[in-house]
N, C-alpha and C positions, 0 to 999 in steps of 0.2 A: 711570635708575631708573623713569622714566615707564612704560617697556615692562614692567618687572617688576611694577609695581603693577597694570597692566592685566591681565597674566597671572594674578596672584594673585587679583584680583577675579573673573575668569572662572572660575578653578579652584574658588573657594569657592561660586560659584553653580552651576556645572556639575556638581560632585560631590555637591551636596545636593538638586538637583531630583529625581534618581532616588530619593532617600530619601523624598520626599513621595509619589512614585508608589508606592513600596513600602508606605508607610503606608496608602494607599487600597486597594491590593490585599490587604494583610493584613486590613484591616477587612472587606472584602467576603467574603474566603474564610472567615474565622473566624465572622463573624456568619451567613453563609450556611450554613456547616456546622451551626451551632446550630439554624437554622431547619429545615434538612433532617432533623435528628434527630427533630423532632416532640415531643420531651420538653420540658416546661415548664422544668424545672431546667436542662436542657442549653442551651436557648435563652437563659435568663437568664445562665448562666455564660459561654457563648461570646460573647454580645453584650457583657457586661461586660469580658471579657478583650480582645476586639477593640477596644473603646473605649479601654481603658488603653494598649494597644500603639500605637494610632493616635496618641493625644496624646503619648506618649513619643517616637515617631519625629518628630512635628512639632516637639516641644521640642528635639530634636537638630538638625533641619534649618533651622528658621526663623532662628535667630541667624546661622548661617553665610551664608545667602542675603542677609539684610539687611546683614551685614558686607561681603559681596562687592559689593553694590550701592553701599554707602557708599564703598568703596575706589575704585570706578570714578568716583564723583562727587567724590572727594578730600575726604570729610568727616572732620574731626578725630576724632570719636567712633569712626569705623569703624576707624581705625588701632589704637586701644586694644582694641576688641572683637576684631578679627581677631588681634591679638597674643596675647590671652588664649586664643582658640580654637586658635591655633597651638600654644601650650604644652600645651593639653589634648589635642591630636592626637598629641603625641610618643610616648606609650606604644603607639600603634596600629601595631605593626610589620607590614609594612615601609612601606606607603603613608602612614599617618598620620605616621610619623616623618619621612619625606621631605618631606611637606607642612609639617609643623611646623618643621623646620629651615629650609626655604626661606622660610616665613613670617617667622620670626625674623630670618633674614639680610636679607630685604628691608626689613622694617619698623624695624629698629634702626639702619640706616645714617643718617649725618648728612644725606645728600642727601634721603632720604625724609622725615625729620623736618622738613626745611626746606620740603618741598612741602605739608605739612599746616598750616603756620603762616601 
């Protein structure tokens, strides 16, 4: 199960780093398009929208990255966090479902539970 925990930690980190990159790109594109418009209302709206989307994407990515790091370090709290995130991934057909099922399968096994105690 050690190998599966390592794979799971790397998956949660690796699949969410691009989300942080996407958050930065979305912010730059939306805020930049508002600035290019030259309209004061357009700048305010697009900058506000860019900020909201940026923080929303960070809100989605950061718990998964922290959970992945915690799994790699075998922290007890990380098992619970990633198990919750795995359940939340289940509706995301097909990749979220696959990741969610794999997460639940790995983290509820008795071998895995024993590694975190």
